[in-house]
TIRO-2110 file (N, C-alpha, C; in Angstrom, 1 decimal):
// TIRO-2110
38.0, 35.2, -66.1, N, 1, A
39.1, 34.3, -65.7, CA, 1, A
38.6, 32.9, -65.5, C, 1, A
39.4, 31.9, -65.6, N, 2, A
39.1, 30.5, -65.4, CA, 2, A
39.6, 30.1, -64.0, C, 2, A
39.0, 29.1, -63.4, N, 3, A
39.4, 28.5, -62.2, CA, 3, A
40.2, 27.3, -62.4, C, 3, A
41.3, 27.1, -61.7, N, 4, A
42.2, 26.0, -61.8, CA, 4, A
42.3, 25.3, -60.5, C, 4, A
42.4, 24.0, -60.5, N, 5, A
42.7, 23.2, -59.4, CA, 5, A
44.2, 22.9, -59.4, C, 5, A
44.9, 23.3, -58.3, N, 6, A
46.4, 23.1, -58.2, CA, 6, A
46.7, 22.2, -57.0, C, 6, A
47.3, 21.1, -57.3, N, 7, A
47.7, 20.2, -56.2, CA, 7, A
49.1, 20.5, -55.7, C, 7, A
49.2, 20.6, -54.4, N, 8, A
50.5, 20.8, -53.7, CA, 8, A
50.9, 19.5, -53.0, C, 8, A
52.1, 19.0, -53.4, N, 9, A
52.5, 17.7, -52.8, CA, 9, A
53.9, 17.9, -52.2, C, 9, A
54.0, 17.6, -50.9, N, 10, A
55.2, 17.7, -50.2, CA, 10, A
55.8, 16.3, -50.0, C, 10, A
57.1, 16.1, -50.1, N, 11, A
57.7, 14.8, -49.9, CA, 11, A
58.6, 14.9, -48.6, C, 11, A
58.3, 14.0, -47.7, N, 12, A
59.1, 13.8, -46.5, CA, 12, A
59.7, 12.4, -46.6, C, 12, A
61.0, 12.2, -46.2, N, 13, A
61.6, 10.9, -46.4, CA, 13, A
62.6, 10.7, -45.2, C, 13, A
62.7, 9.4, -44.8, N, 14, A
63.6, 9.0, -43.8, CA, 14, A
64.1, 7.6, -44.1, C, 14, A
65.4, 7.3, -43.9, N, 15, A
65.9, 6.0, -44.1, CA, 15, A
66.3, 5.4, -42.8, C, 15, A
65.8, 4.2, -42.5, N, 16, A
66.2, 3.5, -41.2, CA, 16, A
66.8, 2.2, -41.5, C, 16, A
67.6, 1.7, -40.6, N, 17, A
68.2, 0.4, -40.7, CA, 17, A
67.6, -0.6, -39.7, C, 17, A
67.3, -1.8, -40.2, N, 18, A
66.7, -2.8, -39.3, CA, 18, A
67.4, -4.1, -39.6, C, 18, A
67.4, -5.0, -38.7, N, 19, A
67.8, -6.4, -39.0, CA, 19, A
66.6, -7.3, -39.3, C, 19, A
66.8, -8.0, -40.4, N, 20, A
65.7, -8.9, -40.9, CA, 20, A
66.2, -10.0, -41.7, C, 20, A
65.4, -11.1, -41.9, N, 21, A
65.8, -12.2, -42.7, CA, 21, A
65.9, -11.9, -44.2, C, 21, A
65.0, -10.9, -44.7, N, 22, A
65.0, -10.5, -46.1, CA, 22, A
64.4, -9.1, -46.2, C, 22, A
64.4, -8.6, -47.4, N, 23, A
63.9, -7.3, -47.7, CA, 23, A
62.4, -7.1, -47.3, C, 23, A
61.6, -8.2, -47.6, N, 24, A
60.2, -8.1, -47.4, CA, 24, A
59.9, -8.0, -45.9, C, 24, A
60.7, -8.8, -45.1, N, 25, A
60.5, -8.7, -43.6, CA, 25, A
61.0, -7.4, -43.1, C, 25, A
62.0, -6.8, -43.6, N, 26, A
62.5, -5.5, -43.2, CA, 26, A
61.5, -4.5, -43.4, C, 26, A
60.8, -4.5, -44.6, N, 27, A
59.7, -3.6, -44.9, CA, 27, A
58.6, -3.7, -43.9, C, 27, A
58.2, -5.0, -43.6, N, 28, A
57.1, -5.2, -42.7, CA, 28, A
57.5, -4.6, -41.3, C, 28, A
58.7, -4.8, -40.8, N, 29, A
59.1, -4.3, -39.5, CA, 29, A
59.0, -2.8, -39.5, C, 29, A
59.6, -2.2, -40.5, N, 30, A
59.6, -0.7, -40.6, CA, 30, A
58.2, -0.2, -40.7, C, 30, A
57.3, -0.8, -41.5, N, 31, A
55.9, -0.4, -41.7, CA, 31, A
55.2, -0.4, -40.3, C, 31, A
55.4, -1.5, -39.6, N, 32, A
54.7, -1.7, -38.3, CA, 32, A
55.2, -0.6, -37.3, C, 32, A
56.5, -0.4, -37.3, N, 33, A
57.1, 0.6, -36.4, CA, 33, A
56.6, 2.0, -36.8, C, 33, A
56.4, 2.3, -38.1, N, 34, A
55.9, 3.6, -38.5, CA, 34, A
54.5, 3.8, -38.0, C, 34, A
53.7, 2.7, -38.2, N, 35, A
52.3, 2.8, -37.8, CA, 35, A
52.1, 2.9, -36.2, C, 35, A
53.1, 2.4, -35.5, N, 36, A
53.2, 2.5, -34.1, CA, 36, A
53.8, 3.8, -33.6, C, 36, A
54.1, 4.7, -34.5, N, 37, A
54.7, 6.0, -34.3, CA, 37, A
56.1, 5.9, -33.7, C, 37, A
56.8, 4.9, -34.1, N, 38, A
58.2, 4.8, -33.7, CA, 38, A
59.1, 5.8, -34.5, C, 38, A
58.6, 6.0, -35.8, N, 39, A
59.3, 6.9, -36.7, CA, 39, A
58.3, 8.1, -36.9, C, 39, A
58.8, 9.3, -36.6, N, 40, A
57.9, 10.5, -36.9, CA, 40, A
58.7, 11.4, -37.9, C, 40, A
58.1, 11.6, -39.0, N, 41, A
58.7, 12.5, -40.0, CA, 41, A
58.1, 13.9, -39.8, C, 41, A
59.1, 14.9, -39.9, N, 42, A
58.7, 16.2, -39.7, CA, 42, A
59.4, 17.1, -40.7, C, 42, A
59.5, 18.4, -40.4, N, 43, A
60.1, 19.4, -41.4, CA, 43, A
61.6, 19.0, -41.6, C, 43, A
62.2, 18.4, -40.7, N, 44, A
63.6, 18.1, -40.9, CA, 44, A
63.8, 17.0, -41.9, C, 44, A
62.7, 16.3, -42.3, N, 45, A
62.8, 15.2, -43.3, CA, 45, A
62.3, 15.7, -44.7, C, 45, A
62.1, 17.0, -44.8, N, 46, A
61.5, 17.5, -46.1, CA, 46, A
62.5, 17.3, -47.2, C, 46, A
62.0, 16.8, -48.3, N, 47, A
62.8, 16.5, -49.5, CA, 47, A
62.4, 17.2, -50.7, C, 47, A
61.2, 17.8, -50.7, N, 48, A
60.8, 18.6, -51.9, CA, 48, A
59.4, 18.9, -52.0, C, 48, A
59.0, 19.7, -53.0, N, 49, A
57.6, 20.0, -53.2, CA, 49, A
57.3, 20.1, -54.7, C, 49, A
56.1, 19.7, -55.1, N, 50, A
55.7, 19.8, -56.5, CA, 50, A
54.4, 20.5, -56.5, C, 50, A
54.1, 21.2, -57.6, N, 51, A
52.8, 21.9, -57.8, CA, 51, A
52.3, 21.4, -59.2, C, 51, A
51.1, 20.9, -59.3, N, 52, A
50.5, 20.4, -60.5, CA, 52, A
49.2, 21.1, -60.7, C, 52, A
49.0, 21.8, -61.8, N, 53, A
47.8, 22.5, -62.2, CA, 53, A
47.0, 21.6, -63.2, C, 53, A
45.7, 21.4, -62.9, N, 54, A
44.9, 20.6, -63.8, CA, 54, A
44.2, 21.6, -64.8, C, 54, A
43.9, 21.2, -66.0, N, 55, A
43.3, 22.1, -67.0, CA, 55, A
41.9, 22.5, -66.4, C, 55, A
41.5, 23.7, -66.8, N, 56, A
40.2, 24.2, -66.3, CA, 56, A
39.0, 23.3, -66.8, C, 56, A
38.0, 23.2, -66.0, N, 57, A
36.8, 22.4, -66.4, CA, 57, A
36.0, 23.2, -67.3, C, 57, A
35.4, 22.5, -68.3, N, 58, A
34.5, 23.2, -69.2, CA, 58, A
33.2, 23.6, -68.4, C, 58, A
32.7, 24.8, -68.7, N, 59, A
31.5, 25.2, -68.0, CA, 59, A
30.3, 24.6, -68.7, C, 59, A
29.4, 24.0, -67.9, N, 60, A
28.2, 23.4, -68.4, CA, 60, A
27.3, 24.5, -69.0, C, 60, A
26.6, 24.1, -70.0, N, 61, A
25.6, 25.0, -70.6, CA, 61, A
26.3, 26.0, -71.6, C, 61, A
27.6, 26.0, -71.7, N, 62, A
28.3, 26.9, -72.6, CA, 62, A
28.8, 26.2, -73.8, C, 62, A
28.6, 24.8, -73.9, N, 63, A
29.0, 24.1, -75.0, CA, 63, A
28.0, 24.1, -76.2, C, 63, A
28.5, 24.1, -77.4, N, 64, A
27.6, 24.1, -78.6, CA, 64, A
28.0, 23.1, -79.5, C, 64, A
END
């Protein structure tokens, strides 16, 4: 049997509303608040999961 690396990626998402002069400032405000733990994403914010399998690695010393 071969060994495979399989990546599991979960997506959490939250939409928040802020007042700002423009979209760039709004993003900065939300990013700062996120890093300050004002927004906590948990299982209630789950949006999906993907599984990606990488091809098996060639074994060294077995190539000809």
